[in-house]
MIZAGU-268293 format. One line per field, with one value per residue: residue number from 1; residue in one letter; x, y, z of N, C-alpha, C, CB in turn. Coordinates in steps of 0.1 Angstrom, whole numbers, plus 5000, padded with zeros to 4 digits. Glycine has a CB too. Layout:
<recs>
k	[NUM | ...]
r	[A | ...]
n.east	[X | ...]
n.north	[Y | ...]
n.up	[Z | ...]
ca.east	[X | ...]
ca.north	[Y | ...]
ca.up	[Z | ...]
c.east	[X | ...]
c.north	[Y | ...]
c.up	[Z | ...]
cb.east	[X | ...]
cb.north	[Y | ...]
cb.up	[Z | ...]
</recs>
This chain:
<recs>
k	[1 | 2 | 3 | 4 | 5 | 6 | 7 | 8 | 9 | 10 | 11 | 12 | 13 | 14 | 15 | 16 | 17 | 18 | 19 | 20 | 21 | 22 | 23 | 24 | 25 | 26 | 27 | 28 | 29 | 30 | 31 | 32 | 33 | 34 | 35 | 36 | 37 | 38 | 39 | 40 | 41 | 42 | 43 | 44 | 45 | 46 | 47 | 48 | 49 | 50 | 51 | 52 | 53 | 54 | 55 | 56 | 57 | 58 | 59 | 60 | 61 | 62 | 63 | 64 | 65 | 66 | 67 | 68 | 69 | 70 | 71 | 72 | 73 | 74 | 75 | 76 | 77 | 78 | 79 | 80 | 81 | 82 | 83 | 84 | 85 | 86 | 87 | 88 | 89 | 90 | 91 | 92 | 93 | 94 | 95 | 96 | 97 | 98 | 99 | 100 | 101 | 102 | 103 | 104 | 105 | 106 | 107 | 108 | 109 | 110 | 111 | 112 | 113 | 114 | 115 | 116 | 117 | 118 | 119 | 120 | 121 | 122 | 123 | 124 | 125 | 126 | 127 | 128 | 129 | 130 | 131 | 132 | 133 | 134 | 135 | 136 | 137 | 138 | 139 | 140 | 141 | 142 | 143 | 144 | 145 | 146 | 147 | 148]
r	[M | N | P | P | L | E | W | Q | Q | T | L | Y | G | T | V | A | E | L | P | A | F | F | E | R | L | E | A | W | A | D | D | N | G | V | P | M | P | L | A | S | S | F | G | L | M | L | D | E | L | L | T | N | V | A | M | H | G | Y | E | G | Q | G | G | L | V | E | V | S | L | R | F | D | A | P | A | R | L | Q | A | V | L | R | D | H | G | R | A | F | D | P | T | T | L | A | A | P | D | V | G | A | S | L | D | D | R | D | M | G | G | L | G | V | H | F | V | Q | R | L | A | D | R | F | E | Y | R | R | D | G | E | V | N | E | V | T | V | S | R | C | L | P | A | A | G | A | A | Q | A | H]
n.east	[8817 | 8793 | 8786 | 8786 | 8756 | 8738 | 8722 | 8705 | 8692 | 8676 | 8669 | 8647 | 8654 | 8640 | 8626 | 8600 | 8600 | 8614 | 8600 | 8589 | 8612 | 8625 | 8607 | 8611 | 8638 | 8637 | 8622 | 8640 | 8661 | 8649 | 8642 | 8667 | 8681 | 8694 | 8706 | 8683 | 8692 | 8714 | 8702 | 8684 | 8700 | 8715 | 8696 | 8688 | 8712 | 8712 | 8688 | 8694 | 8716 | 8704 | 8683 | 8698 | 8711 | 8688 | 8677 | 8699 | 8719 | 8705 | 8688 | 8661 | 8649 | 8650 | 8667 | 8687 | 8696 | 8718 | 8718 | 8737 | 8738 | 8755 | 8756 | 8775 | 8773 | 8778 | 8772 | 8779 | 8772 | 8772 | 8769 | 8769 | 8764 | 8755 | 8753 | 8744 | 8743 | 8750 | 8784 | 8797 | 8814 | 8808 | 8824 | 8842 | 8830 | 8830 | 8829 | 8798 | 8792 | 8781 | 8778 | 8769 | 8742 | 8710 | 8704 | 8730 | 8743 | 8755 | 8735 | 8727 | 8746 | 8745 | 8732 | 8750 | 8771 | 8761 | 8759 | 8787 | 8795 | 8782 | 8788 | 8812 | 8828 | 8832 | 8832 | 8840 | 8840 | 8847 | 8839 | 8844 | 8815 | 8801 | 8790 | 8801 | 8794 | 8805 | 8794 | 8797 | 8788 | 8794 | 8782 | 8793 | 8811 | 8796 | 8811 | 8828 | 8810 | 8800 | 8822 | 8826]
n.north	[5550 | 5569 | 5573 | 5606 | 5624 | 5634 | 5660 | 5674 | 5702 | 5720 | 5753 | 5779 | 5804 | 5826 | 5848 | 5841 | 5813 | 5804 | 5797 | 5771 | 5757 | 5758 | 5743 | 5718 | 5714 | 5715 | 5691 | 5672 | 5676 | 5669 | 5642 | 5631 | 5634 | 5658 | 5680 | 5702 | 5729 | 5733 | 5729 | 5751 | 5774 | 5771 | 5773 | 5800 | 5812 | 5802 | 5813 | 5840 | 5840 | 5828 | 5846 | 5869 | 5860 | 5858 | 5884 | 5902 | 5889 | 5878 | 5899 | 5899 | 5886 | 5859 | 5827 | 5798 | 5781 | 5760 | 5739 | 5722 | 5701 | 5688 | 5666 | 5658 | 5637 | 5639 | 5667 | 5686 | 5707 | 5715 | 5736 | 5741 | 5766 | 5773 | 5795 | 5814 | 5841 | 5877 | 5884 | 5883 | 5887 | 5879 | 5876 | 5897 | 5920 | 5948 | 5949 | 5958 | 5989 | 5982 | 5995 | 6020 | 6044 | 6037 | 6057 | 6067 | 6045 | 6027 | 6013 | 5979 | 5948 | 5938 | 5914 | 5896 | 5900 | 5888 | 5861 | 5856 | 5858 | 5837 | 5814 | 5787 | 5783 | 5802 | 5808 | 5820 | 5816 | 5822 | 5805 | 5805 | 5814 | 5810 | 5816 | 5805 | 5796 | 5785 | 5774 | 5765 | 5750 | 5740 | 5724 | 5731 | 5708 | 5691 | 5694 | 5715 | 5736 | 5740 | 5749 | 5775]
n.up	[2223 | 2206 | 2171 | 2155 | 2150 | 2122 | 2103 | 2076 | 2058 | 2032 | 2026 | 2013 | 2020 | 2030 | 2054 | 2061 | 2059 | 2081 | 2107 | 2102 | 2096 | 2121 | 2137 | 2126 | 2132 | 2160 | 2165 | 2155 | 2172 | 2197 | 2191 | 2190 | 2214 | 2220 | 2244 | 2260 | 2269 | 2251 | 2226 | 2226 | 2229 | 2206 | 2186 | 2188 | 2179 | 2152 | 2143 | 2142 | 2123 | 2100 | 2095 | 2089 | 2065 | 2049 | 2049 | 2043 | 2028 | 2007 | 2003 | 2010 | 1988 | 1987 | 1983 | 1979 | 2009 | 2025 | 2052 | 2075 | 2101 | 2130 | 2156 | 2183 | 2207 | 2242 | 2242 | 2221 | 2194 | 2160 | 2132 | 2097 | 2074 | 2041 | 2015 | 1985 | 1985 | 1987 | 1992 | 2025 | 2054 | 2085 | 2107 | 2108 | 2117 | 2137 | 2172 | 2188 | 2206 | 2234 | 2258 | 2252 | 2248 | 2233 | 2215 | 2208 | 2198 | 2169 | 2143 | 2139 | 2139 | 2165 | 2168 | 2155 | 2171 | 2194 | 2186 | 2182 | 2209 | 2221 | 2207 | 2206 | 2185 | 2156 | 2123 | 2090 | 2055 | 2021 | 1993 | 1962 | 1948 | 1970 | 2003 | 2034 | 2066 | 2097 | 2128 | 2162 | 2193 | 2226 | 2255 | 2288 | 2308 | 2335 | 2360 | 2353 | 2349 | 2375 | 2387 | 2380]
ca.east	[8813 | 8784 | 8790 | 8779 | 8743 | 8738 | 8709 | 8707 | 8680 | 8678 | 8658 | 8647 | 8661 | 8632 | 8622 | 8587 | 8602 | 8621 | 8593 | 8588 | 8625 | 8628 | 8599 | 8618 | 8650 | 8633 | 8618 | 8652 | 8669 | 8642 | 8643 | 8681 | 8686 | 8702 | 8701 | 8675 | 8700 | 8722 | 8693 | 8678 | 8710 | 8719 | 8684 | 8689 | 8723 | 8708 | 8678 | 8701 | 8724 | 8695 | 8677 | 8708 | 8712 | 8676 | 8675 | 8710 | 8726 | 8695 | 8681 | 8647 | 8644 | 8651 | 8677 | 8689 | 8705 | 8720 | 8721 | 8741 | 8740 | 8762 | 8755 | 8784 | 8768 | 8765 | 8770 | 8784 | 8764 | 8778 | 8762 | 8775 | 8754 | 8760 | 8744 | 8749 | 8740 | 8760 | 8795 | 8798 | 8821 | 8803 | 8834 | 8850 | 8823 | 8835 | 8819 | 8791 | 8794 | 8769 | 8776 | 8764 | 8728 | 8704 | 8705 | 8743 | 8748 | 8753 | 8725 | 8732 | 8758 | 8742 | 8729 | 8762 | 8779 | 8755 | 8764 | 8801 | 8797 | 8775 | 8795 | 8826 | 8835 | 8824 | 8841 | 8834 | 8849 | 8840 | 8844 | 8839 | 8803 | 8794 | 8793 | 8801 | 8796 | 8805 | 8792 | 8795 | 8787 | 8795 | 8778 | 8804 | 8810 | 8789 | 8820 | 8833 | 8799 | 8799 | 8835 | 8825]
ca.north	[5563 | 5568 | 5582 | 5618 | 5624 | 5646 | 5665 | 5684 | 5708 | 5731 | 5763 | 5788 | 5816 | 5837 | 5849 | 5834 | 5799 | 5800 | 5790 | 5757 | 5751 | 5756 | 5732 | 5705 | 5714 | 5711 | 5677 | 5664 | 5677 | 5661 | 5628 | 5626 | 5636 | 5670 | 5687 | 5714 | 5742 | 5734 | 5731 | 5764 | 5785 | 5770 | 5778 | 5814 | 5815 | 5799 | 5823 | 5853 | 5838 | 5826 | 5859 | 5877 | 5855 | 5861 | 5899 | 5909 | 5881 | 5877 | 5911 | 5896 | 5880 | 5844 | 5820 | 5785 | 5780 | 5747 | 5739 | 5709 | 5700 | 5676 | 5665 | 5649 | 5635 | 5644 | 5681 | 5695 | 5708 | 5723 | 5739 | 5748 | 5772 | 5777 | 5803 | 5821 | 5855 | 5887 | 5881 | 5891 | 5880 | 5884 | 5876 | 5909 | 5931 | 5954 | 5947 | 5970 | 5995 | 5978 | 6004 | 6033 | 6045 | 6034 | 6069 | 6068 | 6033 | 6024 | 6003 | 5966 | 5941 | 5933 | 5899 | 5889 | 5900 | 5878 | 5848 | 5855 | 5856 | 5825 | 5803 | 5783 | 5784 | 5810 | 5810 | 5823 | 5815 | 5824 | 5795 | 5809 | 5822 | 5805 | 5819 | 5793 | 5800 | 5774 | 5778 | 5754 | 5753 | 5729 | 5726 | 5728 | 5696 | 5694 | 5699 | 5728 | 5746 | 5742 | 5755 | 5789]
ca.up	[2219 | 2194 | 2160 | 2155 | 2143 | 2112 | 2098 | 2066 | 2053 | 2023 | 2028 | 2003 | 2025 | 2034 | 2068 | 2063 | 2060 | 2093 | 2117 | 2099 | 2098 | 2135 | 2141 | 2122 | 2140 | 2174 | 2165 | 2153 | 2185 | 2207 | 2188 | 2191 | 2227 | 2221 | 2256 | 2258 | 2269 | 2239 | 2214 | 2227 | 2225 | 2192 | 2178 | 2188 | 2170 | 2138 | 2139 | 2138 | 2111 | 2088 | 2092 | 2082 | 2051 | 2041 | 2048 | 2038 | 2017 | 1995 | 2003 | 2011 | 1976 | 1988 | 1976 | 1986 | 2020 | 2029 | 2066 | 2079 | 2116 | 2135 | 2171 | 2189 | 2220 | 2248 | 2244 | 2211 | 2182 | 2150 | 2120 | 2086 | 2066 | 2028 | 2006 | 1973 | 1986 | 1987 | 2001 | 2037 | 2065 | 2098 | 2118 | 2108 | 2122 | 2150 | 2183 | 2191 | 2219 | 2242 | 2269 | 2247 | 2248 | 2220 | 2206 | 2204 | 2192 | 2155 | 2140 | 2133 | 2145 | 2178 | 2166 | 2152 | 2184 | 2203 | 2181 | 2186 | 2223 | 2225 | 2200 | 2209 | 2172 | 2146 | 2112 | 2077 | 2044 | 2008 | 1984 | 1949 | 1949 | 1982 | 2017 | 2043 | 2080 | 2106 | 2142 | 2171 | 2207 | 2235 | 2269 | 2297 | 2316 | 2348 | 2370 | 2349 | 2351 | 2389 | 2392 | 2377]
c.east	[8804 | 8789 | 8781 | 8766 | 8743 | 8724 | 8711 | 8693 | 8685 | 8666 | 8658 | 8652 | 8653 | 8628 | 8609 | 8589 | 8609 | 8613 | 8592 | 8601 | 8628 | 8619 | 8606 | 8631 | 8647 | 8629 | 8630 | 8660 | 8662 | 8644 | 8657 | 8688 | 8696 | 8697 | 8694 | 8683 | 8709 | 8713 | 8687 | 8688 | 8714 | 8708 | 8685 | 8700 | 8718 | 8697 | 8685 | 8709 | 8715 | 8687 | 8686 | 8710 | 8700 | 8674 | 8686 | 8717 | 8717 | 8686 | 8666 | 8641 | 8644 | 8662 | 8681 | 8699 | 8706 | 8724 | 8725 | 8744 | 8747 | 8761 | 8765 | 8780 | 8779 | 8762 | 8777 | 8776 | 8771 | 8769 | 8771 | 8764 | 8761 | 8750 | 8751 | 8746 | 8752 | 8771 | 8795 | 8804 | 8817 | 8813 | 8843 | 8843 | 8829 | 8824 | 8812 | 8794 | 8782 | 8767 | 8770 | 8748 | 8723 | 8706 | 8719 | 8749 | 8745 | 8743 | 8732 | 8744 | 8755 | 8739 | 8741 | 8771 | 8774 | 8759 | 8779 | 8803 | 8792 | 8783 | 8809 | 8835 | 8826 | 8834 | 8834 | 8845 | 8840 | 8847 | 8837 | 8827 | 8795 | 8799 | 8792 | 8804 | 8795 | 8804 | 8791 | 8794 | 8787 | 8789 | 8790 | 8801 | 8804 | 8799 | 8826 | 8823 | 8798 | 8811 | 8834 | 8817]
c.north	[5562 | 5577 | 5595 | 5617 | 5636 | 5648 | 5675 | 5689 | 5719 | 5740 | 5772 | 5802 | 5828 | 5837 | 5841 | 5819 | 5794 | 5793 | 5775 | 5750 | 5748 | 5745 | 5719 | 5703 | 5709 | 5696 | 5668 | 5664 | 5668 | 5646 | 5622 | 5630 | 5648 | 5677 | 5700 | 5727 | 5744 | 5736 | 5746 | 5775 | 5784 | 5775 | 5793 | 5819 | 5813 | 5809 | 5836 | 5851 | 5836 | 5839 | 5868 | 5873 | 5860 | 5876 | 5906 | 5902 | 5880 | 5889 | 5909 | 5889 | 5865 | 5838 | 5808 | 5787 | 5766 | 5747 | 5724 | 5710 | 5687 | 5677 | 5654 | 5648 | 5634 | 5658 | 5690 | 5695 | 5718 | 5724 | 5745 | 5753 | 5777 | 5784 | 5810 | 5836 | 5864 | 5883 | 5890 | 5882 | 5886 | 5884 | 5888 | 5921 | 5936 | 5951 | 5960 | 5976 | 5993 | 5987 | 6018 | 6032 | 6041 | 6045 | 6070 | 6056 | 6032 | 6013 | 5990 | 5961 | 5935 | 5918 | 5891 | 5889 | 5890 | 5864 | 5846 | 5852 | 5842 | 5812 | 5800 | 5784 | 5792 | 5814 | 5813 | 5820 | 5817 | 5814 | 5797 | 5818 | 5818 | 5810 | 5807 | 5798 | 5787 | 5779 | 5765 | 5759 | 5740 | 5733 | 5723 | 5715 | 5700 | 5700 | 5712 | 5739 | 5749 | 5750 | 5770 | 5797]
c.up	[2206 | 2183 | 2160 | 2147 | 2134 | 2107 | 2088 | 2061 | 2043 | 2024 | 2015 | 2007 | 2026 | 2048 | 2071 | 2065 | 2073 | 2104 | 2114 | 2100 | 2112 | 2142 | 2138 | 2130 | 2154 | 2175 | 2163 | 2166 | 2196 | 2204 | 2190 | 2204 | 2228 | 2234 | 2253 | 2259 | 2256 | 2227 | 2214 | 2223 | 2211 | 2183 | 2177 | 2178 | 2155 | 2134 | 2134 | 2125 | 2099 | 2085 | 2085 | 2067 | 2043 | 2039 | 2041 | 2026 | 2005 | 1994 | 2002 | 1999 | 1977 | 1979 | 1985 | 1997 | 2025 | 2044 | 2070 | 2094 | 2119 | 2150 | 2175 | 2204 | 2230 | 2247 | 2234 | 2199 | 2173 | 2138 | 2109 | 2077 | 2053 | 2020 | 1995 | 1973 | 1985 | 1997 | 2013 | 2048 | 2078 | 2109 | 2118 | 2113 | 2136 | 2160 | 2186 | 2204 | 2227 | 2254 | 2265 | 2247 | 2234 | 2210 | 2201 | 2197 | 2177 | 2154 | 2135 | 2141 | 2158 | 2178 | 2164 | 2164 | 2194 | 2199 | 2184 | 2200 | 2228 | 2219 | 2206 | 2196 | 2162 | 2135 | 2099 | 2067 | 2031 | 1999 | 1970 | 1951 | 1962 | 1995 | 2025 | 2057 | 2088 | 2120 | 2150 | 2185 | 2215 | 2249 | 2278 | 2304 | 2329 | 2358 | 2366 | 2351 | 2366 | 2394 | 2389 | 2387]
cb.east	[8825 | 8770 | 8789 | 8787 | 8731 | 8748 | 8699 | 8715 | 8672 | 8680 | 8660 | 8632 | 8672 | 8619 | 8620 | 8578 | 8612 | 8627 | 8579 | 8582 | 8636 | 8626 | 8585 | 8621 | 8657 | 8621 | 8608 | 8661 | 8669 | 8627 | 8640 | 8689 | 8694 | 8701 | 8713 | 8664 | 8709 | 8730 | 8682 | 8673 | 8722 | 8722 | 8671 | 8692 | 8735 | 8703 | 8669 | 8711 | 8733 | 8686 | 8672 | 8721 | 8713 | 8663 | 8673 | 8720 | 8729 | 8687 | 8685 | 8640 | 8652 | 8638 | 8690 | 8694 | 8700 | 8730 | 8709 | 8754 | 8727 | 8777 | 8741 | 8799 | 8759 | 8765 | 8775 | 8799 | 8750 | 8792 | 8749 | 8785 | 8747 | 8766 | 8736 | 8744 | 8733 | 8755 | 8809 | 8784 | 8837 | 8791 | 8843 | 8854 | 8808 | 8838 | 8827 | 8776 | 8797 | 8770 | 8790 | 8768 | 8723 | 8690 | 8701 | 8752 | 8742 | 8766 | 8714 | 8736 | 8769 | 8731 | 8718 | 8769 | 8778 | 8739 | 8762 | 8808 | 8789 | 8761 | 8796 | 8826 | 8839 | 8818 | 8850 | 8830 | 8857 | 8841 | 8840 | 8834 | 8794 | 8794 | 8784 | 8810 | 8785 | 8818 | 8780 | 8806 | 8773 | 8809 | 8766 | 8806 | 8823 | 8782 | 8832 | 8837 | 8786 | 8797 | 8847 | 8819]
cb.north	[5572 | 5572 | 5575 | 5630 | 5624 | 5643 | 5670 | 5679 | 5715 | 5726 | 5771 | 5790 | 5819 | 5837 | 5863 | 5836 | 5795 | 5813 | 5796 | 5755 | 5761 | 5769 | 5733 | 5706 | 5727 | 5720 | 5674 | 5670 | 5691 | 5664 | 5626 | 5632 | 5624 | 5680 | 5689 | 5715 | 5742 | 5721 | 5721 | 5767 | 5783 | 5755 | 5773 | 5820 | 5807 | 5785 | 5825 | 5857 | 5826 | 5815 | 5865 | 5877 | 5840 | 5857 | 5905 | 5911 | 5867 | 5864 | 5920 | 5909 | 5885 | 5838 | 5829 | 5775 | 5790 | 5739 | 5744 | 5704 | 5702 | 5675 | 5662 | 5654 | 5622 | 5640 | 5685 | 5691 | 5714 | 5717 | 5747 | 5738 | 5785 | 5764 | 5813 | 5814 | 5858 | 5901 | 5882 | 5896 | 5881 | 5876 | 5863 | 5912 | 5927 | 5969 | 5942 | 5967 | 6010 | 5964 | 6007 | 6035 | 6059 | 6029 | 6081 | 6072 | 6021 | 6020 | 6008 | 5968 | 5951 | 5940 | 5897 | 5895 | 5914 | 5879 | 5847 | 5868 | 5867 | 5824 | 5806 | 5769 | 5770 | 5823 | 5798 | 5838 | 5801 | 5838 | 5780 | 5796 | 5821 | 5790 | 5831 | 5782 | 5810 | 5765 | 5788 | 5743 | 5761 | 5724 | 5718 | 5739 | 5689 | 5682 | 5689 | 5728 | 5740 | 5729 | 5749 | 5791]
cb.up	[2216 | 2199 | 2146 | 2149 | 2153 | 2101 | 2109 | 2054 | 2064 | 2008 | 2041 | 1998 | 2016 | 2025 | 2073 | 2051 | 2049 | 2099 | 2119 | 2084 | 2092 | 2143 | 2135 | 2107 | 2140 | 2179 | 2153 | 2142 | 2190 | 2207 | 2173 | 2179 | 2231 | 2209 | 2265 | 2268 | 2281 | 2237 | 2215 | 2241 | 2235 | 2189 | 2184 | 2202 | 2173 | 2137 | 2151 | 2149 | 2112 | 2091 | 2105 | 2089 | 2051 | 2049 | 2061 | 2049 | 2022 | 1997 | 1991 | 2012 | 1965 | 1984 | 1973 | 1977 | 2032 | 2020 | 2075 | 2071 | 2124 | 2130 | 2175 | 2188 | 2221 | 2262 | 2257 | 2208 | 2186 | 2146 | 2122 | 2078 | 2073 | 2021 | 2015 | 1960 | 2000 | 1990 | 1993 | 2042 | 2063 | 2102 | 2116 | 2094 | 2125 | 2149 | 2196 | 2189 | 2218 | 2247 | 2275 | 2232 | 2252 | 2222 | 2213 | 2216 | 2199 | 2148 | 2130 | 2119 | 2146 | 2185 | 2155 | 2140 | 2190 | 2202 | 2166 | 2182 | 2231 | 2221 | 2185 | 2214 | 2166 | 2153 | 2110 | 2077 | 2043 | 2002 | 1989 | 1941 | 1937 | 1982 | 2022 | 2039 | 2085 | 2104 | 2143 | 2169 | 2210 | 2237 | 2273 | 2307 | 2318 | 2353 | 2371 | 2334 | 2346 | 2396 | 2385 | 2364]
</recs>
């Protein structure tokens, strides 16, 4: 069994910085054999979480965000995001009423709901002045995927 592969990046935490971050992430995933379905779904989750940090945690003003990734081959990816933005526990958001019409639905929360549904693990903790979100996703084993 190979040791896990790790990758760390520090972002300034603005939405404008995200495209370059995702280019670096895609290159790292390609170079290290992260399966495309895992890399793609994980990228969607990180996009939502990092956008929320930039827009809500730092209120569009920017601030440092540390992103640590760990790939356990062949099919598990985990990220830990740390920021000094406004305290907010996304795991406590009530699930949106996805059956309601757009006119009747409350604004917000749909992206976090998406992350909660896609992730195998989604945790939050506040450590002093630091928000820490951990998210992970595993691809199902080939036999398990065919059994569904």
